[in-house]
Structure formats: structure tokens, C-alpha cells
TORVO-109453 format. One record per atom (N, C-alpha, C, O, CB): x negated, y, z negated; residue in one letter. Coordinates in steps of 0.1 Angstrom, whole numbers, padded with zeros to 4 digits, always signed. Glycine has a CB too. Layout:
! residues N
XYZA...
//
This chain:
! residues 208
+1932+0672+1240X+1937+0679+1229X+1933+0672+1216X+1934+0660+1214X+1953+0681+1229X+1928+0680+1206X+1923+0674+1194X+1934+0669+1185X+1945+0676+1184X+1914+0684+1186X+1932+0658+1178X+1942+0653+1169X+1941+0661+1156X+1931+0668+1154X+1941+0638+1167X+1951+0659+1147X+1950+0665+1134X+1938+0661+1126X+1931+0669+1120X+1963+0662+1126X+1935+0648+1127X+1923+0642+1120X+1910+0649+1125X+1902+0653+1117X+1922+0627+1123X+1909+0651+1138X+1897+0657+1144X+1896+0672+1140X+1885+0677+1138X+1897+0656+1160X+1907+0679+1140X+1907+0693+1136X+1903+0694+1121X+1895+0704+1118X+1921+0699+1138X+1908+0686+1113X+1904+0686+1099X+1889+0683+1097X+1882+0689+1088X+1913+0677+1090X+1884+0673+1104X+1870+0668+1102X+1860+0676+1110X+1848+0674+1109X+1870+0654+1107X+1864+0686+1118X+1855+0694+1126X+1844+0700+1117X+1847+0706+1107X+1863+0705+1134X+1832+0699+1121X+1821+0705+1113X+1822+0720+1112X+1828+0727+1120X+1807+0702+1120X+1818+0725+1101X+1818+0739+1098X+1807+0747+1105X+1796+0741+1107X+1818+0742+1083X+1809+0759+1107X+1798+0767+1113X+1787+0770+1103X+1789+0769+1091X+1804+0781+1119X+1775+0774+1108X+1764+0776+1099X+1767+0787+1088X+1763+0786+1077X+1752+0781+1107X+1775+0797+1092X+1777+0808+1082X+1788+0804+1072X+1790+0811+1062X+1782+0820+1090X+1794+0793+1073X+1804+0788+1063X+1797+0778+1054X+1803+0775+1043X+1816+0781+1070X+1785+0774+1057X+1778+0764+1049X+1770+0771+1038X+1764+0782+1040X+1769+0755+1057X+1768+0765+1027X+1760+0770+1016X+1751+0758+1012X+1754+0747+1014X+1768+0776+1004X+1740+0761+1005X+1730+0751+1001X+1726+0753+0987X+1725+0765+0982X+1718+0751+1010X+1724+0742+0980X+1719+0743+0966X+1707+0734+0965X+1705+0725+0973X+1730+0739+0956X+1698+0737+0955X+1686+0729+0953X+1691+0717+0945X+1694+0718+0933X+1675+0737+0945X+1690+0705+0951X+1694+0693+0944X+1683+0687+0935X+1687+0680+0926X+1698+0683+0954X+1671+0689+0939X+1660+0683+0931X+1647+0691+0935X+1647+0698+0945X+1658+0668+0934X+1637+0690+0927X+1624+0697+0931X+1613+0687+0930X+1613+0677+0924X+1621+0709+0921X+1602+0691+0938X+1590+0682+0937X+1582+0685+0924X+1586+0694+0916X+1581+0684+0949X+1572+0678+0921X+1565+0679+0908X+1559+0692+0906X+1559+0697+0894X+1554+0668+0908X+1554+0699+0916X+1548+0712+0913X+1558+0724+0916X+1554+0736+0917X+1536+0714+0922X+1571+0721+0918X+1581+0731+0919X+1579+0740+0931X+1583+0752+0931X+1583+0739+0907X+1573+0735+0942X+1571+0743+0954X+1582+0740+0965X+1584+0748+0974X+1557+0741+0959X+1588+0728+0964X+1598+0725+0974X+1610+0719+0967X+1610+0713+0956X+1592+0714+0984X+1622+0721+0973X+1634+0716+0968X+1642+0709+0978X+1641+0712+0990X+1642+0728+0962X+1651+0700+0974X+1660+0693+0983X+1672+0701+0986X+1680+0704+0976X+1663+0679+0977X+1674+0704+0998X+1685+0713+1002X+1698+0704+1005X+1698+0696+1014X+1682+0721+1015X+1708+0706+0996X+1720+0699+0998X+1731+0709+1002X+1734+0719+0996X+1724+0693+0984X+1738+0705+1014X+1748+0714+1020X+1761+0712+1013X+1765+0701+1009X+1749+0711+1035X+1769+0723+1012X+1783+0722+1007X+1791+0734+1012X+1785+0743+1018X+1783+0722+0991X+1804+0733+1010X+1812+0744+1014X+1820+0749+1002X+1823+0742+0992X+1822+0740+1025X+1824+0762+1002X+1832+0768+0991X+1846+0764+0993X+1851+0761+1004X+1830+0783+0990X+1854+0765+0982X+1868+0762+0983X+1875+0771+0993X+1885+0767+1000X+1875+0763+0969X+1871+0783+0995X+1877+0793+1004X+1876+0788+1018X+1885+0790+1026X+1870+0806+1003X+1865+0781+1022X+1863+0776+1036X+1873+0765+1038X+1879+0764+1049X+1849+0771+1038X+1876+0757+1028X+1886+0746+1029X+1900+0752+1031X+1908+0748+1039X+1885+0737+1017X+1903+0762+1023X+1916+0769+1024X+1918+0775+1038X+1929+0774+1044X+1917+0780+1013X+1908+0781+1043X+1909+0787+1057X+1911+0776+1067X+1919+0778+1076X+1896+0795+1060X+1904+0764+1065X+1906+0753+1075X+1920+0748+1075X+1926+0746+1085X+1896+0742+1071X+1926+0747+1063X+1940+0742+1061X+1949+0752+1067X+1959+0748+1074X+1943+0740+1047X+1947+0765+1065X+1956+0775+1071X+1956+0775+1086X+1966+0776+1092X+1951+0789+1066X+1944+0773+1092X+1942+0773+1106X+1948+0760+1113X+1954+0761+1123X+1927+0774+1110X+1946+0749+1106X+1950+0736+1112X+1965+0733+1110X+1971+0729+1120X+1942+0725+1106X+1970+0734+1098X+1984+0730+1095X+1993+0742+1093X+2005+0741+1093X+1984+0721+1084X+1987+0754+1090X+1995+0765+1087X+1997+0768+1072X+1997+0758+1064X+2009+0764+1094X+1998+0780+1068X+1998+0784+1054X+2010+0778+1047X+2010+0776+1034X+1998+0799+1052X+2021+0775+1054X+2033+0770+1048X+2033+0754+1047X+2043+0748+1042X+2045+0775+1055X+2023+0748+1053X+2024+0733+1054X+2013+0726+1046X+2010+0715+1049X+2022+0730+1069X+2008+0733+1036X+1999+0726+1027X+2001+0732+1013X+2004+0743+1011X+1984+0727+1032X+1998+0723+1003X+1999+0728+0989X+1991+0719+0980X+1988+0707+0983X+2014+0728+0984X+1986+0725+0970X+1977+0717+0961X+1982+0719+0946X+1986+0730+0942X+1962+0722+0962X+1981+0709+0938X+1984+0709+0924X+1974+0702+0916X+1967+0693+0922X+1999+0704+0922X+1973+0705+0903X+1963+0699+0895X+1969+0693+0882X+1978+0698+0877X+1952+0710+0891X+1963+0682+0878X+1967+0676+0865X+1955+0674+0857X+1945+0669+0861X+1974+0662+0868X+1955+0680+0845X+1944+0679+0836X+1943+0665+0830X+1953+0659+0825X+1945+0689+0825X+1931+0659+0830X+1929+0646+0823X+1918+0648+0813X+1912+0658+0812X+1926+0635+0834X+1915+0637+0806X+1904+0638+0796X+1891+0641+0803X+1885+0632+0810X+1904+0625+0788X+1886+0653+0801X+1873+0656+0806X+1873+0661+0820X+1862+0662+0826X+1864+0645+0805X+1884+0664+0826X+1884+0668+0840X+1898+0671+0846X+1908+0673+0838X+1877+0659+0849X+1899+0670+0859X+1911+0673+0866X+1913+0664+0878X+1904+0660+0884X+1911+0688+0871X+1926+0661+0881X+1930+0654+0893X+1937+0664+0902X+1946+0671+0898X+1940+0642+0889X+1932+0665+0914X+1939+0674+0924X+1947+0666+0934X+1943+0656+0939X+1928+0682+0931X+1959+0671+0937X+1967+0665+0947X+1969+0675+0958X+1975+0685+0956X+1981+0660+0941X+1964+0671+0970X+1966+0679+0982X+1976+0673+0991X+1974+0662+0996X+1952+0681+0989X+1986+0681+0994X+1997+0676+1002X+1998+0684+1016X+1997+0696+1016X+2011+0678+0995X+1999+0677+1026X+2001+0683+1040X+2014+0679+1045X+2019+0667+1044X+1989+0678+1049X+2021+0688+1052X+2034+0685+1058X+2031+0681+1072X+2028+0689+1081X+2043+0698+1058X+2034+0668+1074X+2031+0662+1087X+2044+0656+1093X+2050+0647+1086X+2020+0651+1087X+2048+0660+1105X+2061+0655+1110X+2073+0657+1101X+2081+0648+1099X+2060+0640+1114X+2073+0669+1095X+2083+0673+1085X+2084+0664+1072X+2094+0664+1066X+2097+0672+1092X+2073+0658+1069X+2072+0649+1057X+2059+0653+1049X+2049+0654+1055X+2072+0634+1060X+2061+0655+1036X+2049+0658+1028X+2041+0645+1025X+2047+0636+1019X+2054+0665+1015X+2029+0645+1029X+2020+0634+1026X+2009+0639+1016X+2003+0650+1018X+2013+0629+1039X+2007+0631+1006X+1997+0636+0995X+1986+0626+0994X+1987+0614+0996X+2005+0637+0982X+1974+0631+0990X+1963+0624+0986X+1957+0630+0973X+1958+0642+0971X+1952+0623+0998X+1950+0622+0965X+1945+0626+0952X+1930+0622+0951X+1926+0612+0956X+1953+0621+0941X+1923+0631+0943X+1910+0628+0939X+1907+0637+0927X+1914+0647+0925X+1899+0630+0950X+1897+0634+0919X+1894+0642+0908X+1880+0645+0905X+1871+0640+0912X+1900+0635+0896X+1877+0653+0894X+1864+0657+0890X+1864+0660+0876X+1874+0664+0870X+1859+0669+0899X+1852+0658+0869X+1850+0662+0856X+1848+0677+0855X+1845+0683+0865X+1839+0654+0849X+1848+0683+0843X+1844+0697+0841X+1830+0699+0845X+1822+0689+0844X+1848+0702+0827X+1826+0711+0848X+1812+0713+0852X+1804+0720+0840X+1811+0725+0831X+1811+0722+0865X+1791+0721+0841X+1783+0727+0831X+1785+0742+0831X+1784+0748+0820X+1769+0724+0833X+1787+0748+0843X+1789+0763+0844X+1804+0766+0847X+1809+0760+0857X+1780+0769+0854X+1810+0774+0839X+1824+0777+0841X+1832+0764+0842X+1838+0761+0852X+1827+0786+0854X+1832+0757+0831X+1837+0743+0830X+1851+0741+0837X+1852+0732+0846X+1838+0738+0816X+1861+0749+0833X+1874+0746+0838X+1875+0750+0853X+1880+0743+0861X+1884+0754+0830X+1871+0763+0856X+1871+0767+0870X+1863+0758+0879X+1867+0755+0890X+1866+0782+0871X+1851+0754+0874X+1842+0745+0882X+1849+0732+0884X+1848+0726+0895X+1829+0744+0876X+1855+0726+0874X+1861+0713+0875X+1873+0713+0885X+1874+0704+0893X+1866+0709+0861X+1881+0724+0884X+1892+0725+0894X+1887+0726+0908X+1892+0720+0917X+1901+0737+0890X+1877+0735+0910X+1871+0737+0923X+1865+0724+0929X+1867+0720+0940X+1860+0747+0923X+1858+0716+0920X+1852+0703+0925X+1863+0693+0928X+1862+0686+0938X+1843+0698+0914X+1874+0693+0920X+1885+0684+0923X+1891+0687+0937X+1895+0678+0944X+1895+0684+0912X+1893+0700+0940X+1898+0705+0952X+1889+0700+0964X+1894+0696+0974X+1900+0720+0952X+1876+0702+0962X+1867+0699+0973X+1867+0683+0976X+1866+0679+0987X+1853+0703+0970X+1868+0676+0965X+1868+0661+0966X+1881+0656+0973X+1880+0647+0982X+1867+0655+0953X+1892+0662+0969X+1905+0657+0976X+1905+0662+0990X+1911+0655+0999X+1917+0662+0968X+1899+0673+0993X+1898+0678+1007X+1890+0668+1015X+1893+0666+1027X+1892+0692+1008X+1879+0663+1009X+1871+0653+1017X+1879+0640+1019X+1876+0633+1029X+1858+0650+1009X+1888+0637+1010X+1897+0625+1013X+1905+0627+1026X+1907+0617+1033X+1906+0623+1001X+1909+0639+1028X+1915+0642+1041X+1906+0644+1053X+1910+0645+1064X+1923+0655+1039X+1893+0643+1050X+1882+0644+1060X+1876+0658+1061X+1866+0659+1069X+1889+0641+1073X+1880+0667+1054X+1874+0681+1055X+1861+0681+1048X+1860+0680+1036X+1884+0691+1048X+1850+0684+1056X+1837+0685+1050X+1831+0672+1046X+1820+0671+1040X+1837+0694+1039X+1837+0660+1049X+1832+0647+1045X+1819+0644+1051X+1810+0638+1045X+1842+0636+1048X+1817+0649+1063X+1804+0646+1070X+1792+0652+1062X+1781+0647+1064X+1804+0652+1084X+1794+0662+1054X+1783+0668+1047X+1777+0658+1037X+1765+0659+1033X+1787+0680+1039X+1785+0648+1032X+1779+0639+1023X+1770+0629+1030X+1762+0622+1023X+1790+0631+1016X+1770+0629+1043X+1761+0620+1051X+1749+0627+1056X+1740+0620+1061X+1769+0613+1062X+1748+0640+1054X+1737+0647+1059X+1725+0645+1050X+1726+0647+1038X+1740+0662+1060X+1714+0641+1056X+1702+0639+1048X+1696+0652+1043X+1694+0662+1051X+1691+0631+1056X+1693+0654+1030X+1688+0666+1025X+1674+0669+1030X+1666+0659+1033X+1688+0666+1010X+1670+0681+1032X+1657+0685+1037X+1649+0691+1025X+1655+0698+1017X+1658+0695+1049X+1636+0688+1025X+1627+0694+1015X+1622+0707+1020X+1615+0707+1030X+1616+0684+1011X+1625+0718+1014X+1621+0731+1018X+1615+0740+1007X+1617+0737+0996X+1633+0739+1024X+1606+0749+1011X+1600+0758+1001X+1610+0765+0992X+1620+0770+0997X+1591+0768+1008X+1607+0766+0979X+1615+0773+0970X+1607+0783+0961X+1595+0782+0961X+1623+0763+0961X+1614+0791+0954X+1608+0800+0944X+1617+0801+0932X+1630+0800+0934X+1605+0814+0951X+1612+0804+0921X+1620+0805+0909X+1627+0818+0908X+1621+0829+0911X+1611+0803+0896X+1639+0817+0904X+1647+0830+0902X+1655+0828+0889X+1665+0821+0888X+1657+0832+0914X+1650+0834+0879X+1655+0832+0865X+1652+0818+0860X+1641+0814+0860X+1670+0835+0865X+1663+0811+0856X+1661+0798+0851X+1663+0787+0862X+1662+0775+0860X+1670+0795+0840X+1666+0792+0874X+1669+0783+0885X+1660+0785+0897X+1650+0793+0896X+1684+0784+0890X+1662+0778+0908X+1654+0780+0920X+1662+0783+0932X+1674+0779+0933X+1645+0767+0922X+1656+0791+0941X+1663+0794+0954X+1654+0791+0965X+1642+0790+0964X+1668+0809+0954X+1660+0789+0977X+1652+0786+0989X+1646+0799+0995X+1652+0810+0994X+1660+0779+1000X+1633+0799+0999X+1627+0810+1005X+1633+0814+1018X+1633+0826+1022X+1612+0808+1006X+1638+0805+1025X+1645+0807+1038X+1658+0800+1038X+1660+0789+1031X+1636+0803+1050X+1668+0805+1045X+1681+0799+1045X+1681+0785+1052X+1677+0785+1064X+1692+0808+1052X+1684+0774+1045X+1684+0761+1052X+1695+0760+1063X+1705+0767+1062X+1686+0750+1041X+1693+0751+1072X+1702+0748+1082X+1703+0733+1084X+1693+0726+1082X+1699+0755+1096X+1714+0728+1088X+1716+0714+1091X+1708+0710+1104X+1710+0718+1114X+1730+0709+1091X+1701+0700+1104X+1694+0695+1116X+1704+0690+1126X+1711+0680+1123X+1684+0684+1112X+1705+0697+1137X+1715+0693+1147X+1712+0680+1154X+1721+0674+1159X+1716+0704+1158X+1700+0676+1153X+1696+0663+1160X+1697+0651+1150X+1694+0640+1154X+1682+0664+1165X+1701+0654+1138X+1701+0643+1128X+1711+0632+1132X+1708+0620+1129X+1705+0649+1114X+1722+0635+1138X+1732+0625+1142X+1726+0615+1151X+1729+0603+1151X+1744+0631+1148X+1716+0619+1160X+1710+0610+1169X+1702+0599+1162X+1701+0588+1166X+1701+0617+1179X+1695+0604+1151X+1687+0594+1143X+1696+0585+1135X+1693+0573+1133X+1678+0602+1134X+1707+0591+1130X+1716+0583+1121X+1723+0572+1128X+1728+0562+1121X+1726+0592+1114X+1723+0572+1141X+1730+0561+1148X+1722+0548+1146X+1728+0537+1146X+1730+0564+1163X+1709+0549+1144X+1701+0537+1142X+1704+0530+1129X+1701+0518+1127X+1686+0541+1143X+1710+0537+1120X+1713+0531+1107X+1728+0534+1104X+1732+0545+1103X+1704+0537+1096X+1735+0523+1103X+1750+0524+1101X+1753+0531+1087X+1745+0531+1078X+1756+0511+1101X+1765+0536+1087X+1770+0543+1074X+1770+0532+1063X+1767+0536+1051X+1783+0549+1076X+1773+0520+1066X+1773+0510+1056X+1760+0508+1050X+1758+0507+1038X+1779+0497+1062X+1749+0507+1058X+1736+0505+1054X+1731+0516+1045X+1724+0514+1035X+1726+0502+1065X+1734+0529+1049X+1730+0540+1042X+1736+0540+1028X+1729+0543+1018X+1734+0553+1049X+1749+0536+1027X+1756+0535+1014X+1749+0524+1006X+1747+0526+0994X+1771+0532+1016X+1747+0513+1012X+1741+0502+1004X+1727+0505+0999X+1723+0499+0989X+1740+0489+1013X+1719+0513+1006X+1706+0516+1002X+1704+0527+0992X+1693+0530+0987X+1698+0520+1014X+1715+0533+0987X+1714+0543+0977X+1710+0536+0964X+1716+0526+0959X+1728+0551+0975X+1700+0541+0957X+1694+0535+0945X+1700+0543+0933X+1699+0555+0932X+1679+0535+0945X+1705+0535+0923X+1710+0541+0911X+1698+0545+0902X+1688+0538+0901X+1719+0531+0903X+1699+0557+0896X+1689+0562+0887X+1693+0562+0872X+1687+0569+0864X+1684+0575+0891X+1705+0556+0869X+1710+0556+0856X+1718+0543+0854X+1721+0535+0863X+1719+0569+0854X+1722+0542+0841X+1731+0531+0838X+1724+0517+0837X+1712+0516+0839X+1742+0530+0847X+1733+0507+0835X+1727+0493+0833X+1721+0487+0846X+1714+0477+0846X+1737+0484+0828X+1724+0493+0858X+1719+0489+0870X+1708+0498+0876X+1706+0498+0888X+1730+0486+0880X+1702+0506+0867X+1692+0516+0871X+1681+0508+0879X+1676+0498+0874X+1686+0523+0859X+1677+0514+0890X+1667+0508+0899X+1672+0499+0909X+1665+0494+0918X+1657+0500+0890X+1685+0495+0909X+1691+0487+0919X+1699+0495+0929X+1704+0506+0926X+1700+0476+0912X+1700+0490+0941X+1708+0497+0951X+1723+0494+0950X+1727+0484+0944X+1703+0493+0966X+1731+0502+0956X+1746+0499+0956X+1749+0486+0963X+1758+0479+0959X+1753+0511+0962X+1741+0483+0973X+1743+0470+0980X+1741+0458+0971X+1748+0448+0971X+1734+0469+0992X+1730+0459+0962X+1727+0449+0953X+1738+0448+0942X+1742+0437+0938X+1714+0451+0946X+1743+0459+0937X+1753+0459+0927X+1766+0454+0933X+1774+0447+0926X+1755+0474+0922X+1769+0457+0945X+1781+0452+0952X+1782+0437+0952X+1792+0431+0949X+1782+0457+0966X+1770+0430+0954X+1770+0416+0954X+1771+0410+0940X+1777+0400+0938X+1757+0411+0961X+1765+0418+0930X+1764+0413+0917X+1777+0416+0908X+1781+0407+0901X+1752+0419+0910X+1782+0428+0910X+1793+0432+0902X+1801+0443+0909X+1799+0455+0907X+1788+0437+0888X+1811+0439+0917X+1819+0448+0925X+1826+0458+0916X+1828+0470+0919X+1829+0441+0934X+1831+0453+0904X+1838+0462+0895X+1830+0474+0890X+1836+0484+0887X+1843+0454+0883X+1817+0473+0890X+1809+0484+0886X+1810+0496+0896X+1809+0507+0893X+1794+0480+0884X+1811+0492+0909X+1813+0502+0919X+1827+0509+0917X+1828+0521+0919X+1812+0496+0933X+1837+0502+0913X+1850+0508+0910X+1848+0517+0899X+1854+0528+0899X+1860+0497+0907X+1841+0513+0889X+1838+0522+0877X+1831+0535+0881X+1835+0546+0877X+1829+0514+0867X+1821+0534+0890X+1814+0546+0895X+1823+0556+0902X+1820+0568+0902X+1802+0542+0904X+1833+0551+0909X+1842+0560+0917X+1849+0570+0908X+1853+0581+0913X+1852+0552+0925X+1851+0567+0896X+1858+0576+0887X+1849+0581+0876X+1853+0591+0869X+1870+0568+0880X+1837+0576+0874X+1829+0580+0862X+1816+0587+0866X+1810+0594+0858X+1826+0569+0854X+1812+0585+0879X+1799+0591+0883X+1801+0606+0886X+1812+0610+0890X+1794+0584+0896X+1791+0614+0883X+1792+0628+0886X+1785+0632+0899X+1784+0643+0903X+1785+0636+0874X+1780+0621+0906X+1773+0623+0919X+1782+0621+0930X+1786+0609+0932X+1760+0614+0920X+1786+0631+0937X+1796+0630+0948X+1792+0620+0959X+1800+0612+0964X+1799+0643+0954X+1779+0620+0962X+1774+0611+0972X+1776+0596+0968X+1780+0588+0976X+1759+0613+0974X+1773+0593+0955X+1775+0579+0950X+1790+0576+0950X+1794+0565+0954X+1769+0578+0936X+1798+0585+0946X+1813+0583+0946X+1818+0579+0959X+1825+0569+0961X+1820+0595+0940X+1814+0587+0970X+1819+0584+0983X+1813+0571+0989X+1820+0564+0996X+1816+0596+0992X+1800+0569+0986X+1794+0556+0990X+1801+0544+0984X+1803+0534+0991X+1779+0556+0987X+1804+0545+0972X+1811+0534+0965X+1825+0531+0971X+1829+0520+0974X+1813+0536+0950X+1832+0542+0974X+1845+0541+0980X+1844+0535+0994X+1853+0527+0997X+1852+0555+0981X+1834+0539+1001X+1833+0534+1015X+1830+0519+1014X+1836+0511+1021X+1821+0541+1022X+1820+0515+1005X+1817+0501+1005X+1828+0492+1000X+1830+0481+1005X+1805+0499+0995X+1836+0497+0991X+1847+0490+0986X+1858+0488+0997X+1864+0477+0998X+1854+0496+0973X+1861+0499+1004X+1871+0498+1015X+1865+0489+1026X+1873+0481+1032X+1874+0512+1020X+1852+0490+1029X+1846+0483+1040X+1847+0468+1037X+1850+0460+1046X+1832+0487+1042X+1845+0464+1024X+1845+0450+1020X+1859+0445+1021X+1861+0433+1025X+1839+0449+1006X+1869+0453+1017X+1883+0448+1018X+1887+0446+1032X+1894+0436+1035X+1892+0459+1011X+1883+0455+1041X+1887+0454+1055X+1880+0442+1061X+1886+0434+1069X+1883+0466+1063X+1867+0440+1058X+1859+0429+1063X+1864+0416+1058X+1859+0405+1062X+1844+0431+1060X
//
């Protein structure tokens, strides 16, 4: 029988996943496919796993963004976790609330695995001012077999910063040099992958 943790962390089906173009190559013929889920998929997961009456979410506005608190009723006790996000470029308030909800859901394990999925470079075409994929991307089902060779810790450490005073250095290098900067990134970076990698490395170091 699956535990609550396993039910929350269960991978989503292909039709529940969506993809966005995270970056493009120099001639704009290929884009990096980044997988994500909509807030509605998270809501459905919570309804199915804990029941519609056993979860609730609230938001607190902060300077430049929102903090989301997601509470689950477990063994007749409300347990809460929090995470936040800044406002977004498109539909700033709605987008910021949605991102905060997705981030706090990942704290509970919902969709967290998507941050570890390696993006695929796929053919794209221009649509208006943005780009779309010519074919619907799918997660490589065999990717987990490859990822076993490289631990989650190493993947996090090998992420290279492309901004700030440590631009060009990896998170592993920054961890050795200035741990407090990783703490700073967990609340100030707009890159979810970097935020989760920093949180993992900080927790890993504390446990170790």
C-alpha cells in the first residue's frame, strides 16, 4: 500500500504535463523543453490523495511577491508548509500566486521530480513574439536509468550560475566559498531549479 508521501510524489501522466521553451539555440530552430504542471493538476492530486476537505491554501502578500501556505490534515492534525514566489512578467499577481502555490506543492513533494528532469532540445517555430514546439514534448522514460550514475547532490553542485557576483561558478563552488549566498538564492532567485538545488545542498550539508 502506498504511503501518503508516495501518493503525493507520484509522477503525473503525460496528458497532465505541459512544456515551455526555456531557451533557444543561436538560430532559433531548437528550444529547451521544460516540463511543468498547472495549478489545477496539483489541486486534483490533493483532492484525490487527502480529500477536498483535508487541504487548504492561503496566501500572504510580501514585497514583490507572495508566500503560500499549504496545509494538509494528517491524523486529524493540520500540518503546514510554506514557500513563495515573486510576481511574474505576465499577469503579475495571478502568476505570482500560481507560482507560489506550485512551489509550496513541491515542498510537499508534488511534482518535485520535474525539477530533476533534464530538458530536451527540440525543434521550435515562432508564434507571435514567442516560440512553440513543432511536436508535443514528452519526458524520456529511460532518463532515470541514466540519472542513477550521477547523484542528486552532484547534479545540484554542477549547476552554473549565469548572474550575480558568482557568475560562471557552480553551486558546489559557491557552497564551499560562501554558504550564505545559497541561502540568499533560495529567496531571491527567480529560477526554480536553482532555488530547489540550493535548498537541497543546504539541507544535505546540515545532515552530513
